[in-house]
C-alpha positions in Angstrom: -106.3 -55.7 262.8 -109.3 -58.4 264.3 -108.3 -62.0 263.9 -110.7 -63.5 265.5 -114.9 -63.4 266.5 -114.7 -63.6 270.4 -111.8 -63.4 272.7 -112.6 -65.3 275.5 -111.1 -64.2 278.7 -111.0 -67.0 281.5 -111.0 -71.1 280.5 -113.7 -71.9 282.7 -116.8 -74.1 282.6 -118.6 -70.7 281.1 -116.0 -69.7 278.9 -115.2 -73.0 277.5 -118.8 -73.7 276.6 -119.3 -70.5 275.4 -116.1 -71.3 272.8 -117.3 -74.8 271.8 -120.7 -73.7 271.0 -119.2 -70.2 268.9 -117.2 -72.7 267.5 -119.7 -75.4 266.3 -121.1 -72.4 265.2 -118.1 -71.3 262.8 -116.5 -68.4 264.7 -113.0 -68.2 265.7 -112.2 -67.7 269.4 -109.3 -67.6 271.2 -109.1 -67.7 275.0 -106.8 -66.9 277.6 -106.2 -67.8 281.3 -104.2 -66.0 283.5 -103.3 -69.0 285.3 -100.7 -72.1 283.7 -103.2 -73.7 282.6 -107.2 -74.1 281.4 -109.9 -75.3 283.2 -111.2 -72.8 285.7 -111.7 -73.7 288.9 -112.3 -77.6 288.1 -109.5 -78.1 286.9 -107.6 -82.1 287.9 -103.8 -82.2 288.7 -102.9 -86.2 288.6 -100.4 -86.8 291.0 -99.4 -90.4 290.6 -102.3 -91.9 288.9 -104.8 -89.7 291.6 -107.0 -86.9 289.8 -106.8 -83.9 292.4 -109.0 -81.4 292.6 -107.3 -78.8 292.6 -109.3 -75.9 293.7 -111.8 -78.4 295.9 -114.2 -80.7 295.9 -115.8 -80.5 292.7 -119.4 -83.0 292.5 -121.6 -82.7 289.1 -125.2 -83.2 290.0 -128.3 -82.4 288.5 -131.5 -82.4 287.5 -132.0 -81.4 284.1 -130.9 -84.3 281.6 -130.2 -81.6 278.7 -127.0 -80.5 280.5 -125.9 -84.2 282.2 -126.4 -85.6 278.4 -124.3 -82.9 276.9 -121.5 -83.2 279.6 -121.9 -86.4 278.9 -120.4 -86.1 275.4 -117.3 -85.6 276.7 -116.5 -87.9 279.5 -118.0 -91.1 280.6 -119.4 -90.4 284.6 -119.1 -92.8 287.2 -121.6 -94.1 289.8 -120.2 -91.6 292.7 -122.5 -90.5 295.1 -121.9 -87.7 297.5 -121.9 -88.5 301.1 -120.3 -86.3 303.7 -119.5 -86.9 307.2 -118.8 -84.3 309.8 -116.7 -84.9 313.1 -117.7 -82.3 316.2 -115.9 -82.4 319.2 -114.4 -86.0 318.4 -117.9 -87.7 316.9 -118.7 -88.6 313.6 -121.9 -87.6 311.9 -123.7 -88.1 308.4 -124.7 -84.8 306.2 -127.3 -84.1 305.2 -129.1 -84.3 308.5 -130.9 -87.2 308.7 -132.2 -90.1 310.8 -128.5 -92.0 311.3 -127.6 -87.9 312.3 -130.6 -87.9 314.9 -129.3 -91.0 315.7 -125.9 -90.3 316.7 -127.1 -87.1 317.9 -130.4 -88.4 320.5 -129.9 -92.0 319.8 -133.8 -91.7 318.3 -135.0 -94.6 315.9 -137.8 -93.4 314.5 -138.8 -90.2 312.4 -141.6 -89.6 315.3 -139.2 -89.5 318.0 -136.5 -87.4 316.0 -139.1 -84.8 314.9 -140.5 -84.2 318.5 -137.3 -83.5 319.9 -136.7 -80.8 316.4 -140.2 -78.9 316.8 -139.4 -78.7 320.9 -136.0 -77.0 320.2 -137.8 -74.4 317.5 -140.7 -73.8 320.2 -137.5 -73.3 322.7 -135.1 -71.4 320.9 -136.7 -70.0 317.4 -137.8 -66.5 316.7 -140.5 -65.8 314.7 -138.8 -63.4 312.3 -134.6 -64.3 312.8 -132.6 -61.3 312.0 -129.6 -63.4 311.5 -127.9 -66.4 310.3 -128.0 -67.6 313.7 -131.4 -67.3 314.5 -132.2 -68.3 311.6 -130.6 -72.2 311.8 -132.2 -72.2 315.1 -135.3 -71.6 313.8 -135.0 -74.3 311.0 -133.4 -77.4 313.3 -133.3 -76.0 316.9 -130.4 -76.0 319.5 -128.5 -79.2 318.8 -128.2 -79.7 315.5 -127.0 -75.6 315.1 -124.8 -76.0 318.0 -122.9 -79.6 317.2 -122.8 -79.2 313.1 -123.5 -75.6 311.7 -122.5 -72.8 314.0 -118.4 -73.4 314.2 -117.9 -74.6 311.0 -119.6 -71.4 309.2 -117.9 -69.3 311.4 -115.1 -70.4 310.2 -116.3 -70.8 306.7 -116.9 -67.0 306.2 -114.5 -65.8 309.0 -117.6 -63.9 311.3 -119.7 -64.8 313.8 -123.1 -66.2 313.6 -124.8 -63.3 314.7 -122.9 -60.8 312.5 -124.0 -63.6 309.0 -127.1 -62.2 307.1 -130.0 -65.2 307.6 -130.7 -65.8 304.0 -126.8 -67.6 303.5 -129.6 -70.2 305.5 -132.9 -69.4 303.7 -133.3 -73.5 304.1 -131.9 -76.4 305.2 -131.8 -80.3 304.3 -133.2 -82.3 306.9 -134.4 -85.7 305.7 -136.2 -88.1 308.3 -135.4 -91.3 306.4 -131.6 -93.0 306.2 -130.6 -91.5 302.7 -126.9 -90.3 303.6 -126.6 -89.2 299.2 -126.0 -85.2 300.0 -128.1 -84.1 296.8 -131.3 -85.1 295.7 -131.3 -84.6 291.7 -131.6 -87.0 289.7 -128.4 -87.3 288.0 -124.4 -87.4 290.1 -121.0 -88.9 289.3 -117.5 -87.9 288.6 -115.7 -87.7 285.1 -113.8 -90.9 284.9 -110.1 -89.4 284.3 -111.1 -85.9 285.9 -112.8 -82.7 285.1 -110.0 -81.9 282.1 -110.9 -84.8 280.2 -114.3 -82.6 279.4 -112.2 -78.9 279.3 -110.2 -80.8 276.6 -113.3 -81.8 274.6 -114.8 -78.8 275.0 -111.5 -76.4 273.8 -111.0 -79.2 271.2 -109.8 -77.7 268.0 -110.3 -74.3 269.7 -106.6 -71.7 270.6 -105.8 -71.1 274.0 -103.1 -69.1 276.1 -102.2 -70.2 279.3 -100.3 -67.2 282.1 -101.8 -64.3 279.9 -103.5 -62.1 282.4 -106.1 -59.9 280.3 -105.5 -56.7 282.7 -101.6 -56.9 282.0 -102.1 -55.7 278.1 -105.9 -55.3 278.0 -106.0 -52.7 274.8 -104.4 -55.1 272.2 -105.6 -58.0 273.7 -109.3 -56.3 272.7 -108.2 -55.6 269.6 -108.0 -59.2 269.0 -111.6 -59.5 268.3 -115.3 -58.1 267.4 -116.7 -59.5 270.6 -115.1 -60.2 274.0 -116.5 -62.7 276.3 -115.6 -61.9 280.4 -115.7 -64.1 282.7 -113.3 -62.8 285.5 -114.5 -60.4 288.5 -116.4 -57.4 287.5 -115.5 -55.0 289.3 -111.8 -55.4 288.1 -113.3 -55.3 284.7 -114.2 -51.5 285.5 -110.8 -50.5 287.4 -112.8 -51.1 290.9 -115.1 -48.0 289.6 -117.5 -48.3 292.8 -114.9 -50.4 295.3 -114.0 -54.0 294.9 -116.8 -56.3 296.0 -115.9 -58.3 299.1 -115.1 -62.1 298.4 -114.2 -65.2 300.6 -110.9 -66.8 299.5 -109.3 -70.8 300.1 -106.2 -72.2 300.0 -105.4 -76.0 300.0 -102.9 -78.0 301.7 -102.1 -81.3 299.6 -99.9 -84.1 301.5 -99.3 -87.4 299.7 -99.6 -90.2 302.1 -98.0 -94.0 301.4 -101.1 -95.7 302.9 -104.2 -96.8 300.6 -107.1 -95.3 303.0 -106.6 -92.3 305.0 -110.2 -91.1 306.0 -112.8 -93.6 304.4 -114.7 -91.2 302.5 -113.9 -88.2 300.0 -115.4 -86.1 302.0 -114.9 -85.3 305.8 -116.0 -81.8 307.5 -114.1 -80.2 310.8 -116.6 -78.5 312.6 -114.0 -77.5 315.5 -113.5 -73.6 316.0 -109.9 -74.0 317.3 -109.1 -76.4 314.0 -108.4 -73.8 311.3 -109.2 -76.2 308.4 -113.1 -76.4 307.1 -112.6 -80.2 305.6 -110.0 -82.8 304.3 -110.6 -84.1 301.0 -109.6 -87.6 299.6 -109.5 -87.2 296.5 -109.2 -90.9 295.3 -112.6 -92.0 297.0 -114.0 -89.8 294.0 -113.3 -92.0 291.2 -112.9 -95.0 293.8 -108.8 -95.7 293.6 -106.7 -98.9 294.3 -103.5 -96.7 294.7 -101.0 -98.3 297.6 -100.9 -94.2 298.5 -103.6 -91.6 298.5 -103.3 -88.0 298.2 -104.9 -85.4 301.1 -106.3 -81.8 300.4 -107.2 -79.7 303.8 -109.3 -76.5 303.0 -108.3 -73.6 305.0 -111.4 -70.3 304.2 -109.2 -67.2 304.1 -110.3 -63.7 304.2 -110.2 -62.7 300.5 -107.2 -59.9 299.4 -106.7 -59.1 295.5 -103.9 -60.9 295.5 -105.8 -64.0 296.4 -108.1 -66.1 294.3 -111.9 -64.9 295.1 -114.0 -68.3 295.2 -117.0 -67.3 297.4 -119.4 -63.8 297.1 -120.6 -62.1 299.8 -123.8 -61.7 298.9 -124.8 -59.3 301.6 -127.2 -55.9 300.9 -123.7 -53.7 300.6 -122.0 -55.9 297.6 -125.5 -56.2 296.0 -125.8 -52.7 295.9 -122.3 -52.3 294.4 -122.9 -55.2 291.9 -126.0 -53.4 290.8 -123.5 -50.6 289.6 -121.7 -52.7 287.6 -124.1 -54.9 286.2 -125.4 -51.7 284.8 -122.9 -50.8 282.7 -122.2 -54.5 281.7 -126.2 -54.4 280.6 -124.7 -51.0 278.2 -121.5 -52.7 277.1 -122.4 -53.8 273.2 -119.3 -56.4 272.4 -119.0 -57.5 276.0 -120.5 -60.5 277.4 -120.3 -61.2 281.2 -120.8 -64.7 282.1 -119.9 -67.0 285.3 -119.1 -66.9 289.0 -117.6 -64.1 289.0 -118.8 -61.6 286.3 -121.6 -62.1 287.7 -121.0 -62.2 291.4 -123.3 -65.0 292.0 -122.9 -68.5 293.4 -123.4 -71.2 290.4 -122.8 -74.8 290.2 -121.1 -76.5 287.7 -124.3 -77.3 285.6 -125.8 -73.6 286.1 -122.9 -72.4 285.0 -123.5 -74.2 282.0 -126.7 -73.9 281.6 -126.0 -69.5 281.7 -123.2 -70.1 279.4 -125.6 -72.7 276.3 -128.1 -69.8 277.1 -125.9 -66.5 276.4 -124.4 -68.2 273.1 -127.6 -69.4 272.0 -129.3 -65.8 272.7 -125.7 -64.2 270.9 -125.3 -67.1 268.1 -128.7 -67.5 266.7 
């Protein structure tokens, strides 16, 4: 017996936005999640007054005023600006690549000086038709920036040599000939005051939710509860890996509470060197300008993905894309299932893109 209009599998941003819009339109929704909390990867865990980004750093940024106004319905945002720093061979460098970075590398003080060095290095080390990530990077930014700030970090992140990674991973690199450390160019940027849970709780207000529910353990019975399913999990898992499993990169997080006010002076510090197993350390209190006497840091370790681990980054090489297209062809034939989000669409989305996608699909479905 159908009790709901929509069963929404997964309580990340896509599922929560769709549920919110459907409920506004008078539909009855049930949101389920296999984790013990709602919110997907934007979930924050309060650790003694500090909002810890449990699944890695999430900085909201967008140029779309409609999306910005949408999230501001549920939480007030602070004026946090993402300005990460990177450590390579014991030295600190500013990101994204800008005049501060070039001064740290070469002692250059003017844009013309920096441009000249980069141009000469591209001429010497670049490739006309780059065949892999290393060749692409050398052709975009030259040898020094690549070897100091890209090569080892990228190989750690993906678990492969840069010469084995496809060139399209870095079709472009953010290079600025100004002393501007703001990582994003977007007009709107910040962190919700009180953490992302405020947005999730606002989206799900008045909507029935159940956690610790694995859709695939009781797929048949759960599917009978609603007229339609909104599915945000892995698309290959939905079809029982009919064409083989899609590949992802996973992450492991190691949290530590430290009895001091300030550990690293910045929310995000990257660690480039290949002999250091983690890619970055996040100090969460700096996202909200915390004044606590203690701090919480998270080391982020990239890992080989298996079906038992969380899938974070799709590996969008040709082999996986061909597989995904086969799954997508099945999904578009479904009349009562809506697929959405990073895992269901096998695509790396930023938060504002997921919200925009959910709003678009909800509008199409509910109009």
